[in-house]
C-alpha positions as CSV (number, residue, x, y, z in Angstrom):
1,M,0.0,0.0,0.0
2,L,2.9,2.4,0.7
3,R,4.3,2.1,-2.8
4,S,0.8,2.8,-4.2
5,A,0.5,5.8,-1.9
6,I,3.7,7.2,-3.2
7,L,2.7,6.7,-6.8
8,S,-0.7,8.1,-6.2
9,T,0.8,11.2,-4.4
10,F,3.2,11.7,-7.3
11,I,0.5,11.3,-9.9
12,L,-1.6,13.8,-8.0
13,L,1.3,16.1,-8.0
14,L,1.8,15.7,-11.8
15,A,-1.9,16.4,-12.4
16,S,-1.8,19.5,-10.3
17,L,1.5,20.6,-11.9
18,S,-0.2,20.3,-15.2
19,T,-2.8,22.9,-14.3
20,A,-1.2,26.2,-14.8
21,P,-3.1,29.5,-14.6
22,I,-3.2,30.8,-18.2
23,L,-6.5,32.6,-18.1
24,S,-7.9,35.4,-15.9
25,P,-11.2,34.5,-14.3
26,A,-12.9,37.0,-16.6
27,S,-11.4,35.6,-19.8
28,A,-13.9,33.7,-22.0
29,E,-11.5,32.5,-24.7
30,I,-9.2,29.5,-24.4
31,R,-5.8,30.4,-25.9
32,L,-3.6,27.5,-26.9
33,P,0.2,28.1,-27.0
34,E,2.1,28.1,-30.2
35,M,4.6,25.4,-30.7
36,G,7.4,27.8,-30.1
37,D,6.0,29.5,-27.0
38,S,8.3,30.5,-24.1
39,S,7.1,27.8,-21.8
40,R,9.1,25.3,-23.7
41,T,12.3,27.0,-22.8
42,V,11.4,26.4,-19.1
43,F,10.7,22.7,-19.5
44,G,11.9,21.7,-22.9
45,D,11.3,18.5,-24.9
46,D,14.6,16.9,-24.0
47,E,14.0,17.5,-20.3
48,S,10.4,16.2,-20.6
49,R,11.6,13.0,-22.3
50,R,14.3,12.5,-19.7
51,I,11.9,12.8,-16.8
52,G,9.3,10.7,-18.6
53,R,11.9,7.9,-19.0
54,Q,12.8,8.0,-15.3
55,L,9.1,7.8,-14.3
56,L,8.4,5.1,-16.8
57,A,11.3,3.0,-15.5
58,E,10.1,3.5,-12.0
59,L,6.5,2.5,-12.9
60,R,7.8,-0.7,-14.5
61,R,10.2,-1.4,-11.7
62,R,7.3,-1.3,-9.2
63,G,5.2,-3.5,-11.4
64,E,2.5,-0.9,-11.8
65,I,2.1,-1.4,-15.6
66,L,-0.2,-4.1,-16.9
67,E,2.0,-5.6,-19.6
68,D,-0.7,-7.0,-21.8
69,P,0.0,-6.6,-25.6
70,D,-3.7,-6.9,-26.6
71,L,-5.0,-4.4,-24.1
72,T,-2.1,-2.0,-24.6
73,E,-2.6,-2.2,-28.4
74,Y,-6.3,-1.3,-27.9
75,L,-5.4,1.7,-25.7
76,E,-2.9,2.8,-28.3
77,N,-5.4,2.6,-31.1
78,V,-7.8,4.9,-29.2
79,G,-5.0,7.3,-28.3
80,Y,-3.5,7.4,-31.8
81,R,-6.9,7.9,-33.4
82,L,-7.4,11.0,-31.2
83,I,-3.9,12.3,-31.9
84,A,-4.5,11.8,-35.7
85,S,-7.2,14.5,-35.4
86,T,-4.5,17.0,-34.4
87,E,-1.3,18.3,-36.0
88,H,0.9,16.2,-33.7
89,S,2.7,12.9,-34.2
90,A,1.7,9.7,-32.5
91,A,5.4,8.9,-32.1
92,D,5.6,11.5,-29.3
93,F,3.2,9.6,-27.1
94,T,3.3,6.4,-25.0
95,F,0.1,4.9,-23.7
96,L,0.2,2.7,-20.6
97,L,-2.4,0.5,-18.9
98,I,-1.9,0.8,-15.2
99,D,-2.7,-2.2,-13.0
100,D,-4.9,-0.4,-10.6
101,P,-8.6,-0.8,-9.9
102,R,-9.1,2.8,-9.0
103,I,-10.8,5.2,-11.4
104,N,-8.0,7.4,-12.7
105,A,-5.9,8.5,-15.7
106,F,-2.9,10.8,-15.8
107,A,-0.4,12.6,-18.0
108,M,3.4,12.6,-17.4
109,P,6.3,14.4,-19.0
110,G,7.6,13.0,-22.2
111,G,4.1,12.3,-23.7
112,I,3.2,9.5,-21.4
113,I,-0.5,8.8,-20.8
114,G,-1.5,6.3,-18.1
115,V,-4.9,4.8,-17.9
116,N,-6.0,2.7,-14.9
117,S,-7.7,-0.6,-15.5
118,G,-10.4,0.6,-13.1
119,L,-11.2,3.6,-15.3
120,I,-11.9,1.4,-18.3
121,L,-14.3,-0.7,-16.2
122,A,-16.0,2.5,-14.9
123,T,-16.9,3.8,-18.3
124,R,-20.2,2.8,-19.9
125,N,-19.2,3.4,-23.5
126,E,-16.2,3.9,-25.6
127,S,-16.7,7.6,-26.0
128,E,-16.5,8.1,-22.3
129,L,-13.1,6.3,-22.3
130,A,-11.9,8.3,-25.3
131,A,-13.0,11.5,-23.5
132,V,-10.7,10.9,-20.6
133,I,-7.8,9.9,-22.9
134,A,-8.4,13.1,-25.0
135,H,-8.4,15.2,-21.8
136,E,-5.0,13.8,-20.8
137,I,-3.6,14.2,-24.3
138,A,-4.7,17.8,-24.2
139,H,-2.6,18.4,-21.0
140,I,0.5,17.3,-22.9
141,L,-0.3,19.1,-26.2
142,Q,-0.8,22.4,-24.3
143,H,2.5,22.0,-22.3
144,H,0.7,22.4,-19.0
145,I,3.6,21.3,-16.8
146,A,5.9,23.8,-18.4
147,R,3.3,26.6,-18.3
148,R,2.6,25.8,-14.7
149,L,6.3,26.5,-13.9
150,E,6.5,29.6,-16.1
151,D,3.4,31.3,-14.9
152,S,3.7,30.8,-11.2
153,A,6.3,32.5,-9.1
154,R,5.6,30.0,-6.3
155,M,6.4,26.9,-8.3
156,S,9.9,26.6,-9.6
157,L,11.9,24.0,-11.6
158,P,13.9,23.1,-8.5
159,M,10.7,22.2,-6.7
160,T,9.7,20.0,-9.6
161,A,13.1,18.3,-9.5
162,A,12.8,17.9,-5.7
163,L,9.4,16.2,-6.2
164,I,10.8,13.9,-8.9
165,A,13.7,13.0,-6.6
166,A,11.4,12.4,-3.7
167,A,9.3,10.0,-5.7
168,I,12.3,8.1,-7.0
169,L,13.8,8.1,-3.4
170,G,10.7,6.2,-2.4
171,A,11.8,3.3,-4.6
172,G,14.5,2.3,-2.0
173,N,12.6,3.4,1.1
174,P,8.9,3.9,0.8
175,E,8.5,5.6,4.1
176,V,11.3,8.1,3.3
177,G,9.9,8.7,-0.2
178,E,6.4,9.3,1.0
179,A,7.6,11.7,3.7
180,A,9.8,13.6,1.2
181,V,6.9,14.0,-1.2
182,A,4.6,15.1,1.6
183,A,7.1,17.6,2.9
184,T,7.8,19.1,-0.6
185,V,4.1,19.4,-1.4
186,A,3.2,21.0,2.0
187,G,2.0,24.5,1.5
188,Q,1.3,24.1,-2.2
189,A,-2.1,22.2,-2.1
190,Q,-4.3,25.3,-2.1
191,M,-2.4,26.9,-4.9
192,Q,-2.6,23.8,-7.0
193,L,-6.4,23.5,-6.4
194,D,-7.0,27.1,-7.2
195,F,-5.3,26.8,-10.6
196,S,-6.5,23.3,-11.5
197,R,-10.0,24.3,-12.4
198,E,-9.0,26.6,-15.1
199,H,-6.5,24.3,-16.7
200,E,-8.9,21.3,-16.4
201,Q,-11.5,23.4,-18.3
202,E,-9.0,24.1,-21.0
203,A,-8.1,20.5,-21.4
204,D,-11.8,19.6,-21.5
205,R,-12.5,22.0,-24.3
206,T,-9.6,20.9,-26.4
207,G,-10.4,17.2,-25.6
208,I,-14.0,17.7,-26.8
209,D,-12.8,19.2,-30.1
210,M,-10.5,16.2,-30.5
211,L,-13.3,13.7,-29.8
212,A,-15.6,15.2,-32.4
213,R,-12.8,15.3,-35.1
214,A,-11.9,11.7,-34.3
215,G,-15.5,10.4,-34.7
216,F,-16.3,9.8,-31.0
217,D,-19.4,11.3,-29.3
218,P,-18.2,14.5,-27.6
219,V,-21.0,14.2,-25.1
220,G,-19.1,11.3,-23.6
221,M,-17.0,13.8,-21.6
222,P,-19.8,15.6,-19.7
223,S,-21.8,12.4,-19.3
224,F,-18.9,10.7,-17.6
225,F,-18.3,13.7,-15.4
226,E,-22.0,13.9,-14.5
227,R,-22.1,10.3,-13.4
228,L,-19.0,10.6,-11.3
229,Q,-20.4,13.7,-9.6
230,R,-23.7,12.0,-8.9
231,E,-22.0,9.0,-7.4
232,Q,-19.5,11.1,-5.5
233,R,-21.6,11.3,-2.4
234,F,-21.5,7.5,-2.1
235,F,-17.7,7.3,-2.1
236,S,-17.0,9.1,1.2
237,D,-13.4,8.4,2.2
238,T,-12.9,6.3,-1.0
239,L,-13.3,9.2,-3.4
240,P,-12.2,8.0,-6.9
241,E,-8.6,9.2,-7.7
242,F,-10.0,10.8,-10.8
243,L,-12.0,13.2,-8.7
244,R,-9.0,13.9,-6.5
245,T,-6.7,14.7,-9.4
246,H,-9.4,16.2,-11.7
247,P,-11.8,18.2,-9.6
248,V,-15.3,18.0,-11.2
249,T,-17.5,21.0,-10.5
250,T,-21.0,21.9,-11.7
251,S,-19.7,24.8,-13.8
252,R,-17.1,22.5,-15.4
253,I,-19.7,20.0,-16.3
254,A,-22.0,22.7,-17.7
255,D,-19.1,24.2,-19.8
256,S,-18.2,20.8,-21.2
257,R,-21.8,19.9,-22.0
258,G,-22.4,23.3,-23.7
259,R,-19.3,22.8,-25.9
260,A,-20.1,19.2,-26.7
261,E,-23.7,20.1,-27.7
262,Q,-22.3,22.7,-30.2
263,M,-20.6,19.9,-32.1
264,S,-22.2,18.0,-34.9
265,A,-24.0,15.0,-33.5
266,T,-21.8,11.9,-33.7
267,A,-23.4,8.5,-33.6
268,H,-20.6,6.3,-32.3
269,T,-21.0,2.5,-31.8
270,D,-18.7,0.9,-29.3
271,S,-16.0,-1.1,-31.0
272,H,-15.6,-4.8,-30.5
273,A,-12.2,-4.1,-29.1
274,Y,-13.6,-1.9,-26.3
275,L,-16.2,-4.5,-25.3
276,I,-13.5,-7.2,-25.2
277,A,-11.2,-5.1,-23.2
278,R,-13.9,-4.5,-20.6
279,A,-14.7,-8.2,-20.6
280,R,-11.1,-9.2,-20.0
281,L,-10.6,-6.7,-17.2
282,R,-13.9,-7.7,-15.6
283,V,-12.7,-11.3,-15.3
284,Q,-9.2,-10.3,-14.2
285,R,-10.5,-8.0,-11.5
286,A,-13.2,-10.4,-10.2
287,A,-12.6,-11.2,-6.5
288,N,-14.9,-14.2,-6.8
289,P,-14.8,-15.8,-10.3
290,H,-17.4,-18.4,-9.4
291,A,-19.9,-15.6,-8.5
292,L,-19.0,-13.8,-11.7
293,I,-19.8,-17.0,-13.7
294,R,-23.2,-17.2,-12.1
295,E,-23.8,-13.5,-12.8
296,I,-22.9,-13.8,-16.4
297,Q,-25.1,-16.9,-16.9
298,D,-28.0,-15.1,-15.3
299,N,-27.4,-12.2,-17.6
300,L,-27.3,-14.4,-20.7
301,G,-30.5,-16.2,-19.6
302,S,-32.4,-13.0,-18.9
303,G,-31.0,-10.9,-21.8
304,R,-29.4,-8.4,-19.5
305,F,-26.3,-7.5,-21.5
306,T,-25.1,-4.9,-23.9
307,D,-23.4,-7.3,-26.3
308,E,-23.9,-11.0,-26.2
309,N,-20.6,-12.0,-27.8
310,S,-18.5,-10.0,-25.3
311,E,-20.7,-11.4,-22.4
312,R,-20.0,-14.9,-23.7
313,F,-16.3,-14.1,-24.1
314,A,-16.2,-13.0,-20.4
315,L,-17.9,-16.3,-19.5
316,A,-15.3,-18.3,-21.3
317,L,-12.4,-16.5,-19.6
318,A,-14.1,-16.9,-16.2
319,L,-14.6,-20.6,-16.8
320,R,-11.0,-21.0,-17.7
321,R,-9.9,-19.1,-14.6
322,V,-11.7,-21.6,-12.3
323,G,-10.2,-24.5,-14.2
324,R,-13.2,-25.5,-16.3
325,T,-11.1,-25.6,-19.5
326,D,-13.4,-27.9,-21.5
327,A,-16.4,-25.6,-20.9
328,A,-14.2,-22.6,-21.8
329,R,-13.0,-24.2,-25.0
330,I,-16.6,-24.9,-26.1
331,E,-17.6,-21.3,-25.5
332,L,-14.6,-20.0,-27.4
333,E,-15.0,-22.4,-30.3
334,R,-18.6,-21.3,-30.7
335,L,-17.6,-17.6,-30.6
336,L,-14.8,-18.2,-33.2
337,A,-17.1,-20.1,-35.5
338,A,-19.8,-17.3,-35.4
339,D,-17.4,-14.3,-35.3
340,P,-13.7,-14.9,-36.1
341,R,-12.3,-11.9,-34.1
342,Q,-8.7,-11.5,-33.1
343,A,-9.6,-11.8,-29.4
344,H,-11.4,-15.1,-29.9
345,F,-8.3,-16.5,-31.7
346,S,-6.0,-15.3,-29.0
347,A,-8.0,-16.6,-26.1
348,L,-8.5,-20.0,-27.6
349,A,-4.8,-20.3,-28.7
350,D,-3.7,-19.2,-25.2
351,L,-5.9,-22.0,-23.7
352,E,-4.3,-24.5,-26.1
353,I,-0.8,-23.5,-25.0
354,A,-1.8,-23.9,-21.3
355,E,-3.1,-27.4,-22.2
356,G,0.2,-28.3,-23.9
357,T,-1.2,-28.4,-27.5
358,S,1.1,-26.0,-29.1
359,D,0.4,-27.3,-32.6
360,R,-3.2,-26.2,-32.3
361,A,-2.1,-22.8,-30.9
362,L,0.2,-22.3,-33.9
363,A,-2.5,-23.1,-36.3
364,L,-4.9,-20.7,-34.6
365,Y,-2.3,-17.8,-34.5
366,R,-1.3,-18.4,-38.2
367,R,-4.9,-18.4,-39.3
368,A,-5.6,-15.2,-37.2
369,L,-2.6,-13.4,-38.8
370,T,-4.0,-14.0,-42.3
371,L,-7.1,-12.1,-41.1
372,Y,-5.3,-9.5,-39.0
373,P,-1.9,-9.1,-40.6
374,G,0.6,-7.1,-38.6
375,N,-1.5,-7.3,-35.4
376,T,1.1,-6.8,-32.6
377,G,-0.6,-9.0,-29.9
378,L,-1.0,-11.9,-32.3
379,G,2.5,-11.6,-33.7
380,L,4.2,-11.5,-30.3
381,A,2.2,-14.5,-29.1
382,L,3.0,-16.5,-32.3
383,A,6.7,-15.6,-32.1
384,D,6.8,-16.8,-28.5
385,V,5.3,-20.2,-29.4
386,L,7.5,-20.6,-32.5
387,T,10.7,-19.9,-30.4
388,R,9.6,-22.4,-27.8
389,T,8.8,-25.1,-30.4
390,G,12.1,-24.9,-32.2
391,E,11.3,-22.4,-35.0
392,P,13.2,-19.2,-33.9
393,Q,14.0,-18.2,-37.5
394,E,10.3,-18.1,-38.3
395,A,9.7,-16.2,-35.1
396,I,12.2,-13.5,-36.2
397,R,10.5,-13.2,-39.6
398,I,7.1,-12.6,-37.8
399,L,8.6,-10.1,-35.4
400,R,10.2,-8.1,-38.3
401,G,6.7,-7.6,-39.8
402,L,5.4,-6.0,-36.6
403,D,5.2,-2.3,-35.5
404,R,7.7,-2.6,-32.7
405,G,7.1,0.9,-31.3
406,Q,8.5,1.1,-27.7
407,R,7.1,-2.2,-26.6
408,P,9.7,-4.0,-24.4
409,E,8.0,-7.3,-25.0
410,Y,8.9,-7.0,-28.7
411,Y,12.6,-6.8,-28.0
412,R,12.4,-9.5,-25.3
413,Q,10.9,-11.9,-27.8
414,L,13.5,-11.0,-30.4
415,A,16.3,-11.6,-27.9
416,R,14.9,-15.0,-27.1
417,A,14.7,-16.0,-30.8
418,E,18.2,-14.7,-31.5
419,T,19.6,-16.6,-28.5
420,A,17.9,-19.8,-29.7
421,L,19.7,-19.4,-33.0
422,G,23.1,-18.8,-31.3
423,N,23.3,-15.2,-32.4
424,E,24.8,-13.8,-29.2
425,G,25.6,-10.3,-30.5
426,A,22.1,-9.8,-32.0
427,A,20.6,-11.2,-28.8
428,H,22.4,-8.7,-26.6
429,F,21.6,-5.9,-29.0
430,A,17.9,-6.8,-28.6
431,L,18.2,-6.9,-24.8
432,G,19.8,-3.4,-25.0
433,E,16.7,-2.2,-26.8
434,Y,14.5,-4.0,-24.3
435,H,16.0,-2.1,-21.4
436,H,16.0,1.1,-23.3
437,A,12.3,0.7,-24.0
438,R,11.7,0.2,-20.3
439,G,13.7,3.4,-19.5
440,E,16.5,1.4,-17.9
441,L,19.5,3.2,-19.5
442,S,22.3,1.7,-17.4
443,Q,21.2,-1.8,-18.2
444,A,20.8,-0.9,-21.9
445,V,24.3,0.4,-22.1
446,E,25.6,-2.8,-20.4
447,Q,23.9,-5.0,-22.9
448,L,25.0,-2.9,-25.9
449,R,28.6,-3.1,-24.7
450,I,28.3,-6.9,-24.4
451,A,26.9,-7.0,-27.9
452,R,29.8,-4.9,-29.2
453,S,32.2,-7.4,-27.8
454,K,30.7,-10.4,-29.6
455,P,32.6,-11.7,-32.7
456,D,29.5,-13.1,-34.5
457,L,28.4,-9.6,-35.7
458,D,29.3,-8.6,-39.2
459,F,30.7,-5.1,-40.1
460,F,27.2,-3.7,-40.7
461,D,25.7,-5.0,-37.5
462,S,28.8,-4.0,-35.5
463,S,28.4,-0.4,-36.8
464,R,24.7,-0.4,-35.8
465,V,25.6,-1.5,-32.3
466,E,28.3,1.1,-32.0
467,A,26.1,3.9,-33.2
468,R,23.3,2.8,-30.9
469,L,25.7,2.5,-27.9
470,E,26.9,6.1,-28.4
471,E,23.3,7.3,-28.5
472,V,22.3,5.6,-25.3
473,E,25.5,6.5,-23.5
474,A,24.9,10.2,-24.4
475,E,21.3,9.9,-23.1
476,L,22.6,8.4,-19.8
477,A,25.3,11.0,-19.4
478,K,22.9,13.8,-20.0
479,G,20.6,12.5,-17.4
480,E,23.4,12.0,-14.8
481,K,24.6,15.6,-15.2
482,R,21.2,17.0,-14.2
């Protein structure tokens, strides 16, 4: 609980830092900064990325990130769809699924967006989820952390550095870390709250515009806020983290609803991926899977469901969780026959692997990839099975056809396949990229140096390793100087 308290405190800090006072109370117009505005000299792109990497490494070290390729890919697809409606590049953003049942999302330096699994389960439709993600993207696009520092004489860059140091200090000693964060934040809470409402409103307005352009229903934002506000009185001491870090007021809801209703009406149907994501998290988070099975069976018998396929998918996962694999297989095979979706293939193939029938899993994954070429979750899973069944060369071919992005799992699978082939240099090179993607620069440098020493690399690959090593060493040295 202490580590979660430190992380929660720090996320709260980041949310409050990203709420700079850029408007006077009387101002009616939201003014977005130009790309070259002065706030970026206070907290530049390089500094943001460096801090973001540190925080990302800390999140991963603590095990706070839910490393699920399928769920992460869904989250990325929603985020990238929203970013595509702006002038900005998706390459500047990283989307994380946080393994936390609390209702919250947050933005961090370096374009990192975190979404709690509890938030996904709390939304009633995809537009509500997209609304929260759009809001967090808006915080980053508008350089709120930098503008918070620039516009306030009471919040300086040294204080930000102190807070980051305090959060990282908690990694070794949670009690000390939590005390350090609390001491640094002391005296600032009222100032942060005063400014947060104006900045939250700005992010709402920009997020609503983003929703409309991306084809989501912009009313998803005020509807989600309204429901949280209505339910707030029932939370008492367990107030959702979202309400702590994103204060929701009547005036804020009215403003977001007014803006959303000015947009052209958007009829958005929830995607199958959204319904499946909720089904998977629902089963993962169930404290009593046997009770969940009974609930789902009652829902199916009485017709109390939003989507029958996703309800049956949840039933199959819950059955497997309690060890009823034969019943789970029957449900998944029926789903796959009626609706050959990527999630149905993955779940059935995963069940076959657990049962020791890798040949069936391989057939399922290969068939799925013909229908969904380039799908990251399917590709990573297939590569894993291929490597373990003695086909590492085929695994590497599959991996090379995927969008690797900054997914650590991609490089881990590549390293395993190269090791199986006896390619030591290539394996350590991949491990270097694995650690770099996790924000672990020291470990990345160590692996790249080992790769450089291996004689099995040809001149071209040796040059690639050397160039990459110089880049990562420069990153590490720059961070250590600050």
